[in-house]
N, C-alpha and C positions, 0 to 999 in steps of 0.2 A: 798376696803371693805366698806360696809355700815352696821351700827348697829343702830337700832331704826331710829330716824330722822337724824342721823349724817352720813355724808360721812367722812371717816378717810383717811387722806393724810399725808405722811411723808414729813418733811421739813428738809433737810440737811443744817446746818448753818455754818459748817466749820470743819477743821481737826486740830488735835493737838496730842501731845505725852506726856505720863507720864511714870515715872520710873516703870519698870515691877515689881521690888521687892516691891515697895510701893503698886502697884495695886493688888498683890497677897499675901501680908503679909508673913505668915510663910511657905507658900507652896514653895518647892524647885524649883529653876529655871529650872532644867531639866524636870520638870513636866509641868509648865505653858508655857514654850517656845514652846511646841508642838502645842498649839492652838494660842498663842500670841507671835510670834517671836520678838525679840528686836533688836534695832540698836546698833551701836558702843558705844552709851552712855547708854545702857541698857533700853532705852525707847521703849514702845510699841505704835503701831498706835491706835489712838482714834478718834472718831468723836463726834459731838454734834448734835444729831438727835432730833429735836422737832417734835411735832405731831399737826396737824391741824384738827380741827373738824368743819365741815361746815353743817349747817342746813338752813332752810328757814329764821330763825330769828337770828341765832348767827354764829359767826366765832370765834372759840376758839383756842388759841395757848397754847400748853403745853410746858413750858420752852422756853428760848430765846437764848441759846448758850453763847459764851464768850463775844461777842461784840467787840468794837474797842477802848476801853479806857485803856487797859493794857499798862504799860510802855514797851518800846522796849526790855529792859532786860528780862522781864517776857515772852514776846512774843518769845524771843530766847530760853529761858530755856524750854518752853513748845512746841517749834516748831509750833507755831500757824500759820495756813496756810489757807488763804482765796482765793488762786489762782483759785480754782475750784468751791468752794461752799461759799455762804454767806447767811445770813438770808433773805436778800431782794431777791436774786435770787431764793431761795427755795420757797418763797411765790409766786413770779412771775410765776413760773412754773404752779401754780394752779390758776393763774389769780387773785391773792389777793395782796393788798397793806397793808402797816402798818395801814393806816387810816381805813381799812375795819374791823380790828380786834375789836371785842366787849369785849372779855374777855381774860386775860392771867392767866393761872393756873401755879403757880410756885411750883415745887416739893420741892425745898428747895433753900437756898440763897447762896450756894457756887458759886464762880465766873464763873464756866463753865456751870452753869445752869441759871443764871440770869444776866450775864453781858450785854446781849442785851436788857435788860428791859429799860435801859436808854442810853442816848448818850450825848456827849458834844455839846452844841449849839455854836453859833458864839462868845459868850462871855466866853466860857469854863465852863459854868455852866452845871451840870448834870441834864437832864430833861427827862421825860417819852418818850420812843420811839414810843409808841402806843397811839396817842393822844385821841382816843375815847374809850379806853379800861379800864375796871376795872381789877385790878390785885388781885389774890386770893392766899393767903398763910396761912399756919397754924400759929396761934397767938403765940404759944410757940416756933416755929421755928424763928419767927421774933424777939421775945424777946431774944432768944439765940444769934442770929446774931448781936444784939446790944451790947452784952457783952460776946463774945466767950472766950474760955480758951486760954492759951498760946499755947496749942497743936494744935488748929485748927484755930487760928486767921488769919493765912496766906490764908485761903480759903474764907474769908469774906471781901468784899470791900464795905463799906457803901454807896459809890457813886452809887452803883447798885440798892439800895433799899430805902435808906432814902428819896431821892427826891420823891419817889412814895407816901410816907406818907405825905410829905410836900404839895404835890399837891392834896391831898385828894383822891388818886386813889386806895388805898389799902382796900381790904375787907378781914377780918380775918375769918378763919375757925377754928373749935375746934373739935379735935378728928375725929372719922369717920363721914363723912359729905355727905349727899345726895345732890349733886349739882343740879341735876334735875332728871327727870324720868329715864334717861339712864346713867348718870355719877355719880359715887361714889368716894370720896376721902378717901384713906386708909392710916392712919398714921403708920409709922414704926420708931423705935427709935435707932437702932443699929449704923447706919451710922452717924447720927446727930439727935438732938432732933426734933421729929415730922416732919421728911420728909414725904411727902404724895405721894403715888402712885395713879395712875388714872385708875379706872376700868370703861370701857364702855361696857354696857351689855343690851341685850334684851332677848326675849324668845328663840332665836336661836343661838346667838353668843356672846362671851365675849372676849374682848381684855384687857390685863393688861399692862400698861406702867410702866416698872419696875424701872425707875430712877436708883438710885445707889444701890438698893438691889442686883440686878444681872446686872452689867453694860455691860458685854459682854457675848457671848455664852460660852466663856472659863471659866466663873465664875459660871456655873450651879452647879457643885459639891458643896454640902453644906459646906465643910470646906474651900473652895476657897474664902476667905474673904479678903477684902482690908485692908492694913495697915493703911489706912486713917480712918477706922471706929472707932468711939469713944468707942463703947461697942461691941466688936466682938462676945461675947457669946450671946448677945441679937440678933445680926445679924444672928447667927447660928440658933437660935430658930425661927426667922422670916422667914428665908429661908426654913426651914423644913416645917413650916406651909403653906407657899404659894406655894412651889413646889408641895406639896400634892394636894392642891386645883387646881392648874393648870393642873396637870396630870390627876387627877380623873375626872375633868369636861371638859377636852379637850379645855381649854382656849388657845387663841393665846397670845403670849407675844411679846412685842416690846423692842428691846435693844437700849438704848439711846446712848451708847458709842462705839458700835461695827461697824466699818466702812465697814465690809465685810458681816455681817449677820444682816438683818433688823428685821425679824420676825421669830418665830418658834413655833412649837408644842413640848411639852416636855412629855416624857413618863418615866415610872419606871419599871425596870426589876426585881424587888424584892430585889435589892441591891443598885442600883445607878439610879439617874436621868440623862437623857441625851436628846438631841434633837432627835425627830423622823422625823421631817420635817423642812426645812428652806426655806423661801420664802420672797418675797417683798410684801408690803402692796398693791401696785397698781395692783398686779396680781390676787387679790381676789375680 
């Protein structure tokens, strides 16, 4: 798919699993398991799908996956799997290296979205993984990540983002932000403070990178909200707002965490929102 001056390319960075009950909150298992079946530990299959935007001047990566710094215990809990996909392989498919990336847009700073932003060097120091890139994140999200609550502290690992500030590589956005002619950053606050979705749009096509507002196709129904969300009623309002925009304007959506469904069109039948078409980005 091409929008404006950008070619849009998926970058599969790895697989992992999370507890299905946590991923669907108050929704009964006999409903969510129809779309997201669980394993013997009640975990559902997840992926960390980044988005690469390539123009003549820029190579922008949206989110960076889990990375390789997690302790083995956490890798086991989350069934982190790099046997088929890695960030490096995902970029290489498109002929891109980490050194080529000019900008990294981070939707938010949870470990499964920004773990790949840094890596341990030979001295076990955490350093930026993209040596020539500027990293963009909402200022209020960064402030939250520096002082999270007891409820969400386990999702934030400072070694993923504090080295970016120390290296002078962070650029802060504030509220809705026009990144350039084709890219707009849209903050939402239900999941965590000032997560930003990425809208890429021209006069013909719009794609919305949903991040954790709608992490998988199974989360399209408005009440299907993650237990991880700090403010679920805010998420509900945000989902209703954006589902209407998506359906009314025939936007394409990209799911960051759905290993089986990459992109979709969403329609409304007068009562419920659901996918009307599912497809891969490379097919457009």
